[in-house]
N, C-alpha and C positions, 0 to 999 in steps of 0.2 A: 840124139835129143841132146848128148852134150852141148856139141858143136851149136848145136840151138839154145840152151838156157847163156853162153860162153855171147852168144850173138845180145841176146840179149844183153845183158847189162853190164857191156860194150856201147851200147845204143844208149841206154841208161842217162852211161855215165856221160857220153857227150853230151846228153841235151839237160842232165843239171849240174853239169862242168861247171857251164855258160855262167849260169844264177849264184853258187854257194862257191863257186873253188876257183873266185877270182879275187884280184884285189878288193879289200874294203871299198875302195871307191867307186867301182863299179855295179851298175845293176841292172835291173829288167821293169823293159815300160810293160805296162798294162793299161787297159784300158776299163771307163766306167763308162754307162750312158743312164743317168738319174735321171734324165726325162728324154724325151723323141726328137728335140732339136736341137740338144746339146750332150758332150760328155768331159768327162776331166782325166785326163792322162795322170796312173798309179804307177809307184817305180817299188820295187821287192831291193830292198837294204839289210845285210847282215840282217835276212829272214822277214824280215820285216816289209808288210807295203804300208806305203804313206801316197800326200802325193801335198804339187803343188802346184798343183793349175789358177788357182785362185790365194787371195791373201788370206778368206776362210783356210785354206786347206796347208797352208806357211804356217799359219798365229799357232792351226793346233796341233801343226807336224811337231811343233819347236812345244807346246809344253803340255799334250797329252804323254811324251815318250821322255814326262819327267817323273812324270806320278809315279812313285809305289809301283803300281800293278799293273805301271803298262811300263815298267822303266827301262828303255832303250836310249843312253845320252848318245849314240855313236849315230843316234837314227833326229835326233834331234836336231842336233849338229850339223845336219847335210843343208840346214835352212841358215845356214851362215858360208859365205864364200872362203873356200879354200885358199882363198891367197891368203887372210888373213893369220894365218900360223896351223898351225899341227891339227891332229883330229882332240886332241887332249886338250888343248889350249880355245877351239869352236869351244868345247863339252866344258870347257869354266865360264863362257863368254855366255853361254844356253841357260847356266846354272843363273849367276849372276844379275842378269836379265832377267828372268823368274825373279829372283829376289826385291829386284826394284818396280818388280810389277802389282808385288806384295806389299811391301813401301807404299806406294804408291794411291791403293786402293783401285790397282788398276783385274778388273776380275770379266773373262773372254763369256762367260756367258751373260755377262749383263752388257755388251756393248754390240751391235749391229757393224757385221764383218763382212764386209762386199764375196759372192759367188762371181761374179763376172770376169772369168779369165781375164778379159782388156777394159778394165777398167780403168776407170782417170781421174785423175784428182781434180775440180769443179775451180778452182782458184788458181792452175799452173798448168794446166790443160798436159798435164807429164800423167804415167804408167806410175802413178806414186799413190803411199798410202801412210796415213800418219796415224800412226798406234793410240797416243791418246793423247787431246790438246797441255795436257800438266806435260809431257815432254815429246816437244818436235823434232825434238833430236834426232830422235827413232821410228826411223816407215821405212813400210816395205820398197822394194822397187822389184819391175818383171826386169827377167834376163830371156834372152829365147823367150820361151814357151815355160821358165819357170818363177816362181816369184818368190824372195829370199830380200834379207835384210842390207840395207847399205853398209856397203865400204864404209861411209862415213858415219854412220850409227856403229858400229864394228868397234872402231875408235873410242866413241862417247859412253861406254858402255862401262867400262873404269873406272873415268871420275865420277857416274852415279850414280855406281855402288857405294861409292866414295862417299859422297855426298849425303844419299840416303841411310846409311848407317854408319855410327861413328867409328873408331878402331879397333875401341874392344867390345866392339859388337860385332865386330864382322867373324871375328875367331871365333866368337860363342857361336856365330849360325852357323860354319864352315863343322864345329864341333857336331851339336845336336843333325847337324845334316847328314851326318856320318853314326851318330846314337840312330840313328831318326830311320836307319830299316834295316828289318834282321826282328827287330823286338815282335811280342806281341800284342793284340789289340785286345781291350778294354771297355765293354759299350763305347766302343768306336772310335779310342784315343789311346796312347801305345802310353806307359811305364812313366816313361820321364815326362810324357804332356798334362798327365795329372799329375808328377808331382809341381808342375811347373803352373798350372791355374791354382795346386794346392798355396806355394810360395806365392806370389801374387796378387794371391787372394788376398793376405796374411799382413800385406806389402800396404795393398790400396789400404786395407783400412789403419794401420796404424798413417799410413799421408794422411787421411780424410784427418784424423784429431788434430794429427803437427799444422798441415793446414788454413783449418779453423782459424787454431792458435795465429797463425802468420800473418795471417788476412785481419784479423781484429786487429794485428798492430801495426797495419799499416794503412789500414783505414783512421787507423786513429791522429797518426802518424799528420796524413794527412786534412783533415780536418779538425786537426785539436783549435787552432786558429779562427776559422769561419765559423765552428757550428758550437753549438751548446750543449753538452755531456747530453742532456737528453735525445739532440738528433743524431748524435753519433753513436747512441745507441740502437738508436734506427734504424743506420744506417746501416750497421754491422749483424744486425736479426735478419735484414732483404739483405744482405749481399755476398753470408758469407755461406752459406749453403748454397747457394746457382755458381759461384763461380770456384767450388771447393769440387763441387761434382762435374762442374766443368772441365775442371784439372783433372780429375783423376780420369774423366773420361780419353781426356786426351792421352795420357799418356797408358792407357791399357792402346788407343790405338797405335802409340807406335811400339806398342813390346807385342802388339797380338802378332806381327811376321815374324816372329823369331819361333812362334810356334811349329809353324810347317805345318798349319791342317790344314784337309781336305779346300780347292780351292770353292767350291759349291759351301759348305761354313762358313770359309774367311769372307766368303761375298757377303752371307745372311751376320756373321758377326761385326762383320765393320760394319753395317749396314743399321742395326740397330744399337751400336754406340755410338754413329753418326748422328743417328736420330735423335739419342740421347742427350749429345753433346747439342745439339741446337735446341733441342726445347729448354738446355738449359743459358744457355745461351738469351733467348729467347724471353725468359722470365729476369733476366739481367738487365735486357734493354725494358720492359716495361715495369721492371719495378726504379728503374732510373727515374721514370717519368715522376711519381712522387713525391722521392727524396729532391728533386729541383725546384716542386711545392714545397717544398717543408721545408727547403734549406732561405729557398727566398720569402718566404713568410714567417721564419722565425731561428733567422739569424743571425749574428752579437750586432753585423752592422746590418741590420733590416732597408731594404729598401721600402719606398712609400706606395705598398702596395694596399688595395683594398680588401678586409678580410674575404667580402663575396667574390673575390678573382682567383679563390682559392678552390673551388669547386668549378670552375669554366678550364678555369688554368689545368687543370687536371686533367677534364674531359680528355683537352686539349691534345694534352702531349702524350696523357695514354694512348688515344686513338693512333696516333702517330707514331708512336712505340712499339705497338700490335702487329704493325704495317710492316715497321723494320724488325723486328721479332722474324715475324710471316717471310719476308723474305731472306734470311738470316738464318733460320732453316731450309731452305730452297737452294738456300746456296750450298750450304754445308750436308746438302744429303744426293748434292750432284748436278746440280738443274740451272739453265742456264737462264739467267734471269734479267741477263739483258734487255732481250723483247718484252721481258716483261714488266719491267722496270719504261719501257715505251709506250708501250700497250698501256699503265695506268698513269701517266702522266698525259695523254692523248685523247684519255676517257676519264681523265681532272677534267679537261680542259671542255672536254662536252657540257659533263657534271654542273662544271662552274658558268656556264653558257645557259645553260638549263634554271640553277635556278638559281636565277641573279640575286634575288629577294634576298634569301638564306645563305646567300655569302655575307654580302650588304649586314645584314642585320648580326651575323659572327663579329666581324670587325667592326661594326657599331658597341659590339661588349666590349670589342675590346678595348675599343677611344677609352667608353664611358670608365670601365675599370682603370686605362691607366690613366689618362685624364682626372679621373676624381670630381665631373663639373657635382653632382651628390653624389649622396647615399642614404641607404635604407631610415626614414623618419627623417626627412630636411624635407622643411615644407618647401616646393620648388610653383613652376607657371613655367609652360611649356606648350607650344604651340596652342598659346589659347586656353590648356588644362593646369586648373590651382587643384594644388592637392599638396598629400603625406604619399611622398614615396615608403612601398609597400613589401617592392620583391622588385631586383633588380636577374631578369633570370638570363640566359641562352638566346631567348631572340625578342623576347619584347621585355619594359617594365611598366608594373602596375602600379598607379597611381588612386588613390583616395583621392575622390572632393571631398571637399565637404558639405558636399550634400549627400554624402554617404554613398554616393557610386562609384562603382571600380572600371576602371579608368584605363587598359592595356596599347603602349606608346611604343611600334617596331624604334628600334636601339636604334637603329640607321638615323632615321628621322630626328628623334633624340641627340643624336650628338650631331646629327647636322641643323640643327635650329640652334635662335637663340634659346640658354635655359637661364633663367632668370631663379636663383637658389636665394629666394626666404631665409633658407636655414644657414646662411653662412656666414648672417649679418650679426654683427657684435656686441651690437646696439640696435633696438625696437625703437622704431619714431613712432611718440604721441602728434600730432601736430592738429588745432585746430582751431574755431576765431570765436571765442565768447561775445557774444554781441550784449550790451545794454542799451535799455529806454535813453531814450532824448529826457534831457532834464533832470537826470543822476548831477548831485552834483561831482565840483574838480573835483574834490577831497575827497568825497567815498571812490570817488577811482583808484585814485592812489593807492586808495587804504587797501583794494580788492589786489590791483596786483602787486603791489609789496606783501602782502600776505599770499599770494600765490607762487610767490617768489623762494619767501623761506618755508612754504608747505616743496615747493622741489630739493631744496637743501637741507628739506630734511627725513624725504625721504629714503630708504636704506637701496635703491635699485636705480634711483637717475644717478645719471651723467650730472655731474658740476661742477663742466667744462660745457660750452657750446647752446644753451637753453638760451631760449627768446619767452618772452612776456612781455610784450611793448602795445601804447596804445596804434591802433593802424590804422583806423579811417572810417572818417563819417561815410556809410552806407544810407540808402535811400531811405531805411526805420528802423533803422538802429548805430548804436558808438562801438566799433569791432573793436577789440583785444585777442591781438595778436600772441599763439601757447603754441611753443615749442620745444620741444621736451627728448629726450629718452632713455629708456633702459637697460640697465643693466642687465641683459639677459639675451640669451639662444632659444629659447623656450617660447611658446606660442601661450600657453596656459599661464602663465607667467605673468608674459605681457597683456593680457585679458585685467589679470588678475590686479595689475598694477595703476593699467587706466583706469579698472576699475577704481584703487583707490582715489587715484587721484580725481576724478569726478567728483567722486562723494566729501572732500578735500576742498572742491573749488564751490560746491553749492553749501559750506558751512561758513567759511569766506564769507561769502558772497551776503550770508543773510548777517554775519558780523557785522559788512562793511555798506549795511543797509541799502543792495546797488538789486534790480531787476533783472530779469535776462527779458529782453524783445524779443519779441516776432514777427515776421512781415505785417504791419499797417500801413493804412491811406487814411487821411484826412482830409475830408472834402467842405470845400469852407463857399458859405453859398451869397453873392451878392445881393441883399433887398430892397427892392426901389420904390416909389415911391408911388407908381400905377402900376402896385405888381394885383 
């Protein structure tokens, strides 16, 4: 019995020794069959099972064995080639690369990792897997039956780490990484993490007010020469809060990797912060549209823009700003918007063909507001339609005709056709022919003409140059006096009132000059013969 027990002990030693008793670089190969048609190789190292059969297994070997609850840094270092340094140096590479991922916002749970043993990159047709497009220098390659980081990637880790963390934060991050181990956890966080959160909250609270003050000063310096004080106040009101909140979100996002939170928690908080930053940026862009319109309409060096252009211009810029804001939010959240922009451009082209009339009317509206051929209240004649302009809309222009009907004229027609703007006249013309009876003495006609000239000179609204009152012609039934005079007014009602006053005055002058107005008549002479 004694020899039997000794034999069993020796046998167990021989079996176990190759696994655990050799140098740290040796391991035992195992096989796992998750599917009927495929299998992955697993290894045992330092009493721990791991795999490098696919990019998925290699990355999880690197990251999972650096977590505190499963802390096996020597196993994590197996994903790095042994020729790149000692075990301690490779462990340092593994830890620095994990911090680089955290600084870049790269989390394995959010990525689709290949589970193919012979994964091939589509672009290069090589057995290579780039971890993230933001750091193309870091990638896995297949060597034999294992996936590991390339030697080139290992050489780039130190440079990327120094770019991701400034000098002062490198020492801090290494200090807190040592502090992170062994402390008790309260409500999911350690004592130093709760302290860091509290300190960060206080700093952000103070930074919020300081940042708003700084933003207000910057806006005043930028717009003091171009905008009025009221516009500057409005710009500060619209921009200070979203820009300050976006800045605070950016600062928190930079500080987040230093808290060494769990990767799942980091990913959730990172998404929330990026979403908040994207919303603030979108609001900033959206409000920028209003500021542009206000600056154009109310700046000290005001452009020649009609006040009715403001709602159309604001609506157009808001629509563009909303689209840019949504794309910016999607970009911040990590979506590839290149294909989306291409699709929007192609869809916009199709939509433009499908809605040609609407696009034409929109362009016509812009042309009407920029060229200003007429404005609301003008008396115009457009495409045979005469009346008073009541409204210039986004698609149509409404004209109130003189028989009180309302005509809606598409803006593209109004912009493409001849426009006779009677409301733009500086003077209103009154032209008529005064017909006098045949047989009127010439002296009376002269007094009549001189009386009309005197009336024109004495009227307060008549133009004193360029008027004509002349004996014009002998027509079939009258002696004609030509009257051409201008009233200094741009109001149609005042023009009618002045014409009325002028006509009453002419009638009074005719009575004083003893002339009568003629009307169409015919005189028939009958030749009487003796044999009638």
